[in-house]
C-alpha angles and dihedrals in degrees: 000000000000094000090055091052092050091047091050091049090052091050091049090046091051094047092052088058094058118091137165128223115206126229116282090016133107125204123210114216121202130188115208089342095309125112111261111165148328118244121203126204118314141055116323140171131221131180108261117239089008105058124042138180104252094188148319128242125201116231093198124109109269130195129218121190115208123187114204126187115203143147127256128222091264091054098257118142112224137175119224125195110209118190114201119195113199142153140191113262110244093224093046101050090125092060092042091054104037105032099053130038095188112018091178091063091050092050091047091053092052092047091053091048096050097042093048090050097048107034097055087063092059134070118236094258090051091053089061094043097043102039089124089061089054091049092049091050090052092048093048094049093046094048092054092049105036098044087073089058095050098261128121120207107221100181142346119205133184097217101172139024114190119179123190114291093245090052091051090050091051091048091051091051091051091049092048091049091050091051091049089051092052091046091052091051091051091048091050092050091048092050092048092050090048092052093047093048091046090052090049091050092049091048091050090047092052091048092051091044091053091047089051092050091049091050090047093052091046091053092046090052091048090049092050090049091052091047092053091049091051092049091047088054092060095049102270113130124227096261094052092042092052092048092048092051092049093050091046091052089047093057092041088056092051091049091050092050092047092051093064113092095210098046129097121217121198116197115195112223115258139145131243086253090056090048091050090048091051090051091049090050091051091049091048091049092051090045091053092047091050092049091051089049092050091049092051091048093051091047091052090051091051092048091052091050095046108031091167091063091064113108 
């Protein structure tokens, strides 16, 4: 019975000396309180009651978020959230475990120191535009300091910039005013272009209208000339033909006005005798005009034949 008890005690003693280290983790082994070895991931054995696992350190990348409140160069208080990604160096696990009790506190102190040294030299707008410079300054300072403690700084990021609420409201008002100014400029340009194009269209319309009137008058004159030639061909002289055309146009005009439903036509009272007298006057007027024209034409012919006779 005793041998079985001893054998069982030995098995139990042996099993208590077996331990496992997980992936991306390092175990620190001490013997009687003194550092003995570092065990990486896998199955390991330690002497029970003599050796003990003092601690374990993760070799994964860890992240620490630090919120820093500071003042900018233009006296604006702002909160910055700096995210630091770091990990323990596999070959420096001894330093990472024994040199620092709380590495997060050490990293936080360096972040505060760097941010409060860099940001007060910048204006608020520059803080937003140059956040990468702030992050690089934090990373550079932390690398130089933490490498001595067995930690490597992978990345430092400025993930949030939060000014005071009143400052943000003022910035939004400035932005809104600037956008309204730009919108007003665009509206003014659009209105100016519309006015210019409208003026161009009106000018083109007037030009085409004038051209149309000129063409209309040219065609009317050509038609009158053809009408006179036709009447002359049937034995009616120029004076009578002109008078007849005028009278015909007169009555055509009256007929056109009377044909409109919304027009008012006022006929002055006269007698057939008065109408005949008006026609005779018109004929006489055209006859006189034609005679004067013929006389001027004959005089011009004589002057061309006898240039010396000109005064």
